[in-house]
Biopython code that builds the backbone (N, CA, C, O; Angstrom):
import numpy as np
from Bio.PDB.StructureBuilder import StructureBuilder

atoms = [
    (1, "MET", "N", (90.839, 125.189, 118.881)),
    (1, "MET", "CA", (91.323, 126.308, 118.585)),
    (1, "MET", "C", (90.844, 126.678, 117.190)),
    (1, "MET", "O", (90.422, 125.923, 116.313)),
    (2, "GLU", "N", (90.996, 127.986, 117.170)),
    (2, "GLU", "CA", (90.521, 129.107, 116.003)),
    (2, "GLU", "C", (91.781, 129.250, 115.377)),
    (2, "GLU", "O", (92.920, 129.054, 115.798)),
    (3, "ARG", "N", (91.085, 129.861, 113.635)),
    (3, "ARG", "CA", (91.871, 130.678, 113.139)),
    (3, "ARG", "C", (92.044, 132.407, 112.785)),
    (3, "ARG", "O", (91.044, 132.642, 112.108)),
    (4, "GLU", "N", (92.610, 133.341, 112.884)),
    (4, "GLU", "CA", (92.914, 134.382, 113.611)),
    (4, "GLU", "C", (93.896, 135.173, 112.218)),
    (4, "GLU", "O", (94.934, 135.701, 112.616)),
    (5, "GLY", "N", (93.664, 135.263, 110.865)),
    (5, "GLY", "CA", (94.314, 135.622, 109.989)),
    (5, "GLY", "C", (95.200, 134.552, 109.586)),
    (5, "GLY", "O", (94.732, 133.415, 109.626)),
    (6, "ASP", "N", (96.456, 134.719, 109.185)),
    (6, "ASP", "CA", (97.337, 134.069, 109.537)),
    (6, "ASP", "C", (97.775, 133.468, 110.704)),
    (6, "ASP", "O", (98.773, 132.754, 110.609)),
    (7, "LEU", "N", (97.199, 133.614, 111.884)),
    (7, "LEU", "CA", (97.425, 132.856, 113.148)),
    (7, "LEU", "C", (96.567, 132.354, 113.449)),
    (7, "LEU", "O", (95.419, 132.709, 113.182)),
    (8, "PHE", "N", (96.955, 131.189, 114.220)),
    (8, "PHE", "CA", (96.464, 129.870, 114.980)),
    (8, "PHE", "C", (96.384, 130.406, 116.559)),
    (8, "PHE", "O", (97.334, 130.890, 117.175)),
    (9, "LYS", "N", (95.138, 130.222, 117.033)),
    (9, "LYS", "CA", (94.963, 130.281, 118.264)),
    (9, "LYS", "C", (93.977, 129.042, 118.918)),
    (9, "LYS", "O", (92.833, 128.637, 118.712)),
    (10, "ALA", "N", (95.428, 128.583, 120.085)),
    (10, "ALA", "CA", (94.646, 127.432, 121.185)),
    (10, "ALA", "C", (94.769, 127.808, 122.521)),
    (10, "ALA", "O", (95.638, 128.417, 123.145)),
    (11, "THR", "N", (93.166, 127.056, 122.965)),
    (11, "THR", "CA", (92.870, 128.202, 124.444)),
    (11, "THR", "C", (93.381, 126.447, 125.046)),
    (11, "THR", "O", (92.962, 125.460, 124.441)),
    (12, "THR", "N", (93.900, 126.371, 125.738)),
    (12, "THR", "CA", (93.878, 125.132, 126.475)),
    (12, "THR", "C", (93.786, 125.272, 128.061)),
    (12, "THR", "O", (93.918, 126.413, 128.503)),
    (13, "PRO", "N", (93.615, 124.427, 128.792)),
    (13, "PRO", "CA", (93.025, 124.776, 130.508)),
    (13, "PRO", "C", (94.458, 125.695, 131.231)),
    (13, "PRO", "O", (94.211, 126.294, 132.278)),
    (14, "SER", "N", (95.924, 125.791, 130.662)),
    (14, "SER", "CA", (97.174, 126.631, 131.306)),
    (14, "SER", "C", (97.139, 127.459, 130.838)),
    (14, "SER", "O", (97.940, 128.283, 131.278)),
    (15, "GLY", "N", (96.266, 127.935, 129.645)),
    (15, "GLY", "CA", (96.111, 129.208, 128.718)),
    (15, "GLY", "C", (96.322, 129.359, 127.293)),
    (15, "GLY", "O", (96.600, 128.390, 126.587)),
    (16, "VAL", "N", (96.196, 130.572, 126.828)),
    (16, "VAL", "CA", (96.072, 130.693, 125.482)),
    (16, "VAL", "C", (97.337, 130.591, 125.025)),
    (16, "VAL", "O", (98.252, 130.615, 125.848)),
    (17, "TYR", "N", (97.661, 130.438, 123.413)),
    (17, "TYR", "CA", (98.777, 130.190, 123.098)),
    (17, "TYR", "C", (98.635, 130.563, 121.226)),
    (17, "TYR", "O", (98.127, 129.689, 120.524)),
    (18, "VAL", "N", (99.075, 131.759, 120.631)),
    (18, "VAL", "CA", (99.443, 131.855, 119.382)),
    (18, "VAL", "C", (100.390, 131.832, 118.450)),
    (18, "VAL", "O", (101.432, 132.433, 118.713)),
    (19, "SER", "N", (100.265, 131.142, 117.153)),
    (19, "SER", "CA", (101.310, 130.556, 116.542)),
    (19, "SER", "C", (101.242, 130.915, 115.229)),
    (19, "SER", "O", (100.238, 131.582, 114.980)),
    (20, "ARG", "N", (101.811, 130.750, 114.495)),
    (20, "ARG", "CA", (101.831, 130.688, 112.645)),
    (20, "ARG", "C", (101.419, 129.684, 112.452)),
    (20, "ARG", "O", (100.561, 129.576, 111.577)),
    (21, "THR", "N", (101.932, 128.327, 113.315)),
    (21, "THR", "CA", (101.883, 126.699, 112.920)),
    (21, "THR", "C", (101.516, 126.258, 114.097)),
    (21, "THR", "O", (101.734, 126.869, 115.143)),
    (22, "ILE", "N", (100.782, 124.882, 113.994)),
    (22, "ILE", "CA", (100.522, 124.551, 114.633)),
    (22, "ILE", "C", (100.912, 122.439, 115.308)),
    (22, "ILE", "O", (100.172, 121.757, 114.599)),
    (23, "ILE", "N", (101.454, 121.794, 115.966)),
    (23, "ILE", "CA", (101.841, 120.487, 115.336)),
    (23, "ILE", "C", (100.576, 119.490, 116.771)),
    (23, "ILE", "O", (100.240, 119.575, 117.952)),
    (24, "ILE", "N", (100.399, 118.854, 115.834)),
    (24, "ILE", "CA", (99.269, 117.916, 116.789)),
    (24, "ILE", "C", (99.981, 117.155, 116.938)),
    (24, "ILE", "O", (100.437, 116.622, 115.926)),
    (25, "ALA", "N", (100.469, 116.688, 118.315)),
    (25, "ALA", "CA", (101.423, 115.125, 118.620)),
    (25, "ALA", "C", (100.222, 114.843, 119.608)),
    (25, "ALA", "O", (100.206, 115.209, 120.783)),
    (26, "THR", "N", (99.092, 114.052, 118.888)),
    (26, "THR", "CA", (98.623, 113.321, 120.119)),
    (26, "THR", "C", (99.331, 112.094, 120.933)),
    (26, "THR", "O", (98.980, 111.826, 122.082)),
    (27, "GLY", "N", (100.062, 111.577, 120.447)),
    (27, "GLY", "CA", (101.153, 110.408, 120.715)),
    (27, "GLY", "C", (100.503, 109.198, 120.415)),
    (27, "GLY", "O", (99.418, 109.241, 119.835)),
    (28, "ARG", "N", (101.036, 108.071, 120.744)),
    (28, "ARG", "CA", (100.926, 107.156, 120.644)),
    (28, "ARG", "C", (101.815, 105.200, 121.215)),
    (28, "ARG", "O", (102.998, 104.907, 121.385)),
    (29, "LYS", "N", (100.883, 104.574, 121.300)),
    (29, "LYS", "CA", (101.907, 103.426, 122.037)),
    (29, "LYS", "C", (101.651, 102.496, 121.295)),
    (29, "LYS", "O", (100.606, 102.170, 120.732)),
    (30, "PRO", "N", (102.826, 101.990, 121.310)),
    (30, "PRO", "CA", (103.705, 101.292, 120.434)),
    (30, "PRO", "C", (102.667, 99.734, 120.562)),
    (30, "PRO", "O", (102.277, 99.297, 121.645)),
    (31, "LYS", "N", (102.374, 99.105, 119.257)),
    (31, "LYS", "CA", (101.913, 97.662, 119.548)),
    (31, "LYS", "C", (103.016, 96.786, 119.824)),
    (31, "LYS", "O", (103.809, 96.538, 118.917)),
    (32, "GLU", "N", (103.258, 95.968, 121.696)),
    (32, "GLU", "CA", (103.761, 95.277, 121.726)),
    (32, "GLU", "C", (103.782, 93.906, 121.049)),
    (32, "GLU", "O", (102.883, 93.559, 120.283)),
    (33, "LEU", "N", (105.030, 92.990, 121.406)),
    (33, "LEU", "CA", (104.686, 91.818, 120.449)),
    (33, "LEU", "C", (104.129, 90.512, 122.006)),
    (33, "LEU", "O", (103.296, 89.625, 121.818)),
    (34, "GLU", "N", (104.628, 90.677, 122.980)),
    (34, "GLU", "CA", (104.370, 90.500, 124.346)),
    (34, "GLU", "C", (104.719, 89.110, 124.093)),
    (34, "GLU", "O", (103.891, 88.204, 124.189)),
    (35, "VAL", "N", (106.219, 88.893, 123.698)),
    (35, "VAL", "CA", (106.980, 87.712, 123.774)),
    (35, "VAL", "C", (107.845, 87.631, 124.996)),
    (35, "VAL", "O", (108.342, 88.731, 125.234)),
    (36, "PRO", "N", (108.209, 86.659, 125.892)),
    (36, "PRO", "CA", (109.211, 86.480, 126.909)),
    (36, "PRO", "C", (110.331, 87.048, 126.297)),
    (36, "PRO", "O", (110.827, 87.007, 125.171)),
    (37, "GLY", "N", (110.739, 87.912, 127.995)),
    (37, "GLY", "CA", (111.780, 89.429, 127.341)),
    (37, "GLY", "C", (111.862, 90.278, 126.759)),
    (37, "GLY", "O", (112.813, 90.957, 126.372)),
    (38, "GLU", "N", (110.202, 90.338, 126.570)),
    (38, "GLU", "CA", (110.677, 92.016, 125.937)),
    (38, "GLU", "C", (110.476, 92.949, 126.679)),
    (38, "GLU", "O", (111.279, 93.856, 126.459)),
    (39, "ALA", "N", (109.627, 93.210, 127.636)),
    (39, "ALA", "CA", (109.715, 94.274, 128.794)),
    (39, "ALA", "C", (110.858, 94.301, 129.148)),
    (39, "ALA", "O", (111.326, 95.428, 129.313)),
    (40, "LYS", "N", (111.961, 92.850, 129.462)),
    (40, "LYS", "CA", (112.899, 93.079, 130.116)),
    (40, "LYS", "C", (113.972, 94.014, 129.381)),
    (40, "LYS", "O", (114.672, 94.781, 130.041)),
    (41, "LEU", "N", (114.078, 93.914, 127.894)),
    (41, "LEU", "CA", (114.767, 93.954, 126.951)),
    (41, "LEU", "C", (114.359, 95.110, 126.385)),
    (41, "LEU", "O", (114.679, 95.388, 125.229)),
    (42, "LYS", "N", (113.595, 95.921, 127.151)),
    (42, "LYS", "CA", (112.816, 97.080, 126.145)),
    (42, "LYS", "C", (114.044, 98.630, 126.465)),
    (42, "LYS", "O", (114.505, 98.940, 127.563)),
    (43, "ASN", "N", (114.227, 99.135, 125.519)),
    (43, "ASN", "CA", (115.752, 100.015, 125.538)),
    (43, "ASN", "C", (116.381, 99.371, 125.883)),
    (43, "ASN", "O", (117.113, 100.006, 126.642)),
    (44, "ARG", "N", (116.720, 98.217, 125.860)),
    (44, "ARG", "CA", (117.826, 97.611, 125.797)),
    (44, "ARG", "C", (118.552, 96.654, 124.798)),
    (44, "ARG", "O", (119.406, 95.801, 125.040)),
    (45, "GLY", "N", (117.865, 97.101, 123.351)),
    (45, "GLY", "CA", (117.996, 96.384, 122.243)),
    (45, "GLY", "C", (116.732, 96.068, 121.490)),
    (45, "GLY", "O", (116.725, 95.805, 120.287)),
    (46, "VAL", "N", (114.928, 96.131, 122.779)),
    (46, "VAL", "CA", (114.335, 96.219, 121.967)),
    (46, "VAL", "C", (113.800, 97.637, 122.018)),
    (46, "VAL", "O", (113.868, 98.280, 123.065)),
    (47, "THR", "N", (113.227, 98.179, 120.823)),
    (47, "THR", "CA", (113.117, 99.600, 120.018)),
    (47, "THR", "C", (112.009, 99.687, 119.400)),
    (47, "THR", "O", (112.013, 99.079, 118.329)),
    (48, "TYR", "N", (110.931, 100.281, 119.696)),
    (48, "TYR", "CA", (109.510, 100.360, 119.380)),
    (48, "TYR", "C", (109.662, 102.077, 117.741)),
    (48, "TYR", "O", (108.812, 102.526, 116.971)),
    (49, "CYS", "N", (110.929, 102.377, 117.929)),
    (49, "CYS", "CA", (110.935, 103.906, 116.471)),
    (49, "CYS", "C", (111.933, 103.188, 115.843)),
    (49, "CYS", "O", (112.920, 102.898, 116.520)),
    (50, "ALA", "N", (111.877, 102.807, 114.579)),
    (50, "ALA", "CA", (113.266, 102.987, 113.602)),
    (50, "ALA", "C", (113.415, 104.794, 113.218)),
    (50, "ALA", "O", (114.360, 105.362, 112.671)),
    (51, "THR", "N", (112.575, 105.177, 113.551)),
    (51, "THR", "CA", (113.536, 106.801, 112.795)),
    (51, "THR", "C", (113.825, 107.283, 114.209)),
    (51, "THR", "O", (114.376, 108.380, 114.119)),
    (52, "CYS", "N", (113.691, 106.944, 115.367)),
    (52, "CYS", "CA", (114.144, 107.903, 116.732)),
    (52, "CYS", "C", (115.959, 106.734, 116.580)),
    (52, "CYS", "O", (117.084, 107.193, 116.383)),
    (53, "ASP", "N", (115.648, 105.535, 116.728)),
    (53, "ASP", "CA", (116.832, 104.419, 117.060)),
    (53, "ASP", "C", (117.660, 104.043, 116.618)),
    (53, "ASP", "O", (118.775, 103.897, 117.120)),
    (54, "ALA", "N", (117.141, 103.679, 115.069)),
    (54, "ALA", "CA", (118.184, 103.032, 114.145)),
    (54, "ALA", "C", (119.659, 103.760, 114.206)),
    (54, "ALA", "O", (120.552, 102.926, 114.355)),
    (55, "PRO", "N", (120.148, 105.176, 114.125)),
    (55, "PRO", "CA", (121.360, 105.383, 114.263)),
    (55, "PRO", "C", (122.233, 104.149, 115.980)),
    (55, "PRO", "O", (123.446, 103.941, 116.021)),
    (56, "PHE", "N", (121.602, 103.788, 116.689)),
    (56, "PHE", "CA", (122.135, 103.323, 117.722)),
    (56, "PHE", "C", (122.346, 101.819, 116.891)),
    (56, "PHE", "O", (123.145, 101.103, 117.494)),
    (57, "PHE", "N", (121.919, 101.341, 115.922)),
    (57, "PHE", "CA", (121.860, 99.990, 115.675)),
    (57, "PHE", "C", (122.855, 99.827, 114.473)),
    (57, "PHE", "O", (122.754, 98.678, 114.042)),
    (58, "GLU", "N", (123.841, 100.609, 113.731)),
    (58, "GLU", "CA", (124.835, 100.787, 112.870)),
    (58, "GLU", "C", (125.445, 99.535, 112.828)),
    (58, "GLU", "O", (125.454, 98.851, 113.852)),
    (59, "ASN", "N", (125.859, 99.210, 111.994)),
    (59, "ASN", "CA", (126.287, 98.209, 111.253)),
    (59, "ASN", "C", (126.082, 97.049, 112.254)),
    (59, "ASN", "O", (126.999, 96.299, 112.589)),
    (60, "MET", "N", (124.797, 96.955, 112.714)),
    (60, "MET", "CA", (124.412, 95.177, 113.616)),
    (60, "MET", "C", (123.767, 94.523, 112.413)),
    (60, "MET", "O", (123.783, 94.774, 111.209)),
    (61, "ASP", "N", (123.178, 93.574, 113.179)),
    (61, "ASP", "CA", (122.216, 92.807, 112.613)),
    (61, "ASP", "C", (120.774, 92.580, 113.578)),
    (61, "ASP", "O", (120.666, 92.163, 114.731)),
    (62, "VAL", "N", (119.643, 93.079, 112.507)),
    (62, "VAL", "CA", (118.753, 93.940, 113.297)),
    (62, "VAL", "C", (117.649, 93.075, 113.066)),
    (62, "VAL", "O", (117.672, 92.426, 112.020)),
    (63, "ALA", "N", (116.698, 92.942, 113.833)),
    (63, "ALA", "CA", (115.028, 92.372, 113.453)),
    (63, "ALA", "C", (114.055, 93.044, 113.103)),
    (63, "ALA", "O", (113.981, 93.916, 113.968)),
    (64, "VAL", "N", (113.162, 93.217, 112.303)),
    (64, "VAL", "CA", (111.877, 93.487, 112.417)),
    (64, "VAL", "C", (110.710, 93.447, 112.480)),
    (64, "VAL", "O", (110.033, 93.626, 111.467)),
    (65, "ALA", "N", (110.090, 93.175, 113.824)),
    (65, "ALA", "CA", (108.475, 92.164, 113.548)),
    (65, "ALA", "C", (107.488, 93.058, 113.615)),
    (65, "ALA", "O", (107.210, 93.964, 114.401)),
    (66, "GLY", "N", (107.083, 92.696, 112.790)),
    (66, "GLY", "CA", (105.786, 93.755, 112.656)),
    (66, "GLY", "C", (104.588, 93.268, 111.366)),
    (66, "GLY", "O", (104.571, 92.156, 110.837)),
    (67, "GLY", "N", (103.911, 94.087, 111.142)),
    (67, "GLY", "CA", (102.775, 94.321, 109.612)),
    (67, "GLY", "C", (103.177, 95.699, 109.553)),
    (67, "GLY", "O", (104.219, 96.267, 109.879)),
    (68, "GLY", "N", (101.707, 96.237, 108.877)),
    (68, "GLY", "CA", (101.477, 97.272, 108.148)),
    (68, "GLY", "C", (103.051, 98.203, 107.917)),
    (68, "GLY", "O", (103.572, 97.905, 106.842)),
    (69, "ASN", "N", (103.688, 99.031, 108.568)),
    (69, "ASN", "CA", (104.518, 99.933, 108.198)),
    (69, "ASN", "C", (105.711, 98.944, 108.742)),
    (69, "ASN", "O", (106.527, 99.496, 109.481)),
    (70, "ALA", "N", (105.901, 97.628, 108.482)),
    (70, "ALA", "CA", (107.495, 97.001, 108.742)),
    (70, "ALA", "C", (108.269, 97.619, 107.684)),
    (70, "ALA", "O", (109.235, 98.371, 107.815)),
    (71, "VAL", "N", (107.654, 97.153, 106.487)),
    (71, "VAL", "CA", (108.522, 96.959, 105.270)),
    (71, "VAL", "C", (109.295, 98.825, 105.141)),
    (71, "VAL", "O", (110.390, 99.088, 104.642)),
    (72, "GLU", "N", (108.224, 99.919, 105.808)),
    (72, "GLU", "CA", (108.740, 101.224, 105.886)),
    (72, "GLU", "C", (109.992, 101.162, 106.543)),
    (72, "GLU", "O", (110.964, 101.627, 105.948)),
    (73, "THR", "N", (110.104, 100.780, 107.415)),
    (73, "THR", "CA", (110.726, 100.424, 108.922)),
    (73, "THR", "C", (112.033, 99.639, 108.496)),
    (73, "THR", "O", (113.057, 99.904, 109.125)),
    (74, "VAL", "N", (112.098, 98.585, 107.365)),
    (74, "VAL", "CA", (113.190, 98.061, 106.916)),
    (74, "VAL", "C", (113.691, 99.068, 105.971)),
    (74, "VAL", "O", (114.885, 99.101, 105.673)),
    (75, "LEU", "N", (112.998, 99.732, 105.579)),
    (75, "LEU", "CA", (114.169, 100.866, 103.862)),
    (75, "LEU", "C", (114.572, 101.213, 105.008)),
    (75, "LEU", "O", (115.669, 100.676, 105.163)),
    (76, "GLN", "N", (114.303, 101.808, 105.899)),
    (76, "GLN", "CA", (114.994, 102.579, 106.923)),
    (76, "GLN", "C", (116.377, 102.291, 107.708)),
    (76, "GLN", "O", (117.435, 102.899, 107.872)),
    (77, "LEU", "N", (115.921, 101.267, 108.039)),
    (77, "LEU", "CA", (117.116, 100.514, 108.774)),
    (77, "LEU", "C", (118.102, 100.242, 107.374)),
    (77, "LEU", "O", (119.280, 100.545, 107.566)),
    (78, "ILE", "N", (117.884, 99.880, 106.431)),
    (78, "ILE", "CA", (119.174, 98.633, 105.610)),
    (78, "ILE", "C", (120.250, 99.697, 104.745)),
    (78, "ILE", "O", (121.123, 99.383, 103.936)),
    (79, "LYS", "N", (119.790, 101.248, 105.295)),
    (79, "LYS", "CA", (120.516, 102.205, 105.055)),
    (79, "LYS", "C", (121.932, 102.231, 106.620)),
    (79, "LYS", "O", (123.061, 102.721, 106.598)),
    (80, "ILE", "N", (121.280, 101.568, 107.658)),
    (80, "ILE", "CA", (122.316, 102.063, 108.354)),
    (80, "ILE", "C", (122.858, 100.431, 109.160)),
    (80, "ILE", "O", (124.083, 100.319, 109.195)),
    (81, "ALA", "N", (122.239, 99.502, 109.633)),
    (81, "ALA", "CA", (122.380, 98.332, 109.916)),
    (81, "ALA", "C", (123.677, 97.378, 108.787)),
    (81, "ALA", "O", (124.204, 97.856, 107.783)),
    (82, "SER", "N", (123.850, 96.348, 109.202)),
    (82, "SER", "CA", (124.433, 95.900, 108.327)),
    (82, "SER", "C", (123.395, 94.533, 107.200)),
    (82, "SER", "O", (123.248, 94.383, 105.987)),
    (83, "ARG", "N", (122.978, 93.919, 108.231)),
    (83, "ARG", "CA", (121.793, 93.183, 107.704)),
    (83, "ARG", "C", (120.390, 93.102, 108.934)),
    (83, "ARG", "O", (120.384, 93.342, 110.141)),
    (84, "VAL", "N", (119.148, 92.601, 107.874)),
    (84, "VAL", "CA", (117.884, 93.182, 108.677)),
    (84, "VAL", "C", (116.937, 92.016, 108.184)),
    (84, "VAL", "O", (116.914, 91.536, 107.051)),
    (85, "TYR", "N", (116.225, 91.690, 109.180)),
    (85, "TYR", "CA", (115.635, 90.524, 108.795)),
    (85, "TYR", "C", (113.969, 90.958, 109.063)),
    (85, "TYR", "O", (113.730, 91.747, 109.976)),
    (86, "LEU", "N", (112.877, 90.424, 108.252)),
    (86, "LEU", "CA", (111.968, 90.925, 108.491)),
    (86, "LEU", "C", (110.663, 90.088, 109.175)),
    (86, "LEU", "O", (110.049, 89.310, 108.445)),
    (87, "ILE", "N", (110.299, 90.237, 110.417)),
    (87, "ILE", "CA", (109.623, 88.703, 110.548)),
    (87, "ILE", "C", (107.721, 89.362, 110.765)),
    (87, "ILE", "O", (107.317, 90.094, 111.669)),
    (88, "GLU", "N", (107.124, 88.933, 109.913)),
    (88, "GLU", "CA", (105.984, 89.163, 109.707)),
    (88, "GLU", "C", (104.624, 88.384, 110.568)),
    (88, "GLU", "O", (104.202, 87.227, 110.589)),
    (89, "ILE", "N", (104.306, 89.361, 111.079)),
    (89, "ILE", "CA", (103.394, 89.114, 112.436)),
    (89, "ILE", "C", (101.991, 88.938, 111.329)),
    (89, "ILE", "O", (101.459, 89.699, 110.521)),
    (90, "THR", "N", (101.777, 87.764, 111.699)),
    (90, "THR", "CA", (100.257, 87.196, 110.419)),
    (90, "THR", "C", (99.488, 85.901, 111.070)),
    (90, "THR", "O", (100.020, 84.811, 111.278)),
    (91, "SER", "N", (98.010, 86.277, 111.372)),
    (91, "SER", "CA", (97.924, 84.633, 111.870)),
    (91, "SER", "C", (97.341, 83.971, 110.447)),
    (91, "SER", "O", (96.673, 82.965, 110.683)),
    (92, "GLN", "N", (97.434, 84.285, 109.082)),
    (92, "GLN", "CA", (97.164, 83.432, 108.570)),
    (92, "GLN", "C", (98.582, 82.932, 107.635)),
    (92, "GLN", "O", (99.543, 83.692, 107.520)),
    (93, "LEU", "N", (98.559, 81.764, 107.097)),
    (93, "LEU", "CA", (99.793, 80.885, 106.733)),
    (93, "LEU", "C", (99.962, 81.540, 105.250)),
    (93, "LEU", "O", (100.864, 81.156, 104.505)),
]
sb = StructureBuilder()
sb.init_structure("model")
sb.init_model(0)
sb.init_chain("A")
sb.init_seg("    ")
for serial, (resi, resn, name, xyz) in enumerate(atoms, 1):
    if name == "N":
        sb.init_residue(resn, " ", resi, " ")
    sb.init_atom(name, np.array(xyz, "f"), 0.0, 1.0, " ", f" {name:<3s}", serial, name[0])
structure = sb.get_structure()
């Protein structure tokens, strides 16, 4: 990627793109819990993105399993869900 004045120039195998803004979306694979039933229920109640999927759980009881940004996820969901449970994943007691 190069900058040319106020523009960015990105050269890819499929061509050259010039734009005022570049958004780098590298993708990410969510960390799965690897618990029984998770794969079967993926996208049928088990989701990995509160920003994307929270509206599907309006006025429902939900659980957030995780560490790291789990509290941030809970803060998003308490505005939408009727009740939110936080399940902390840790090897420490």
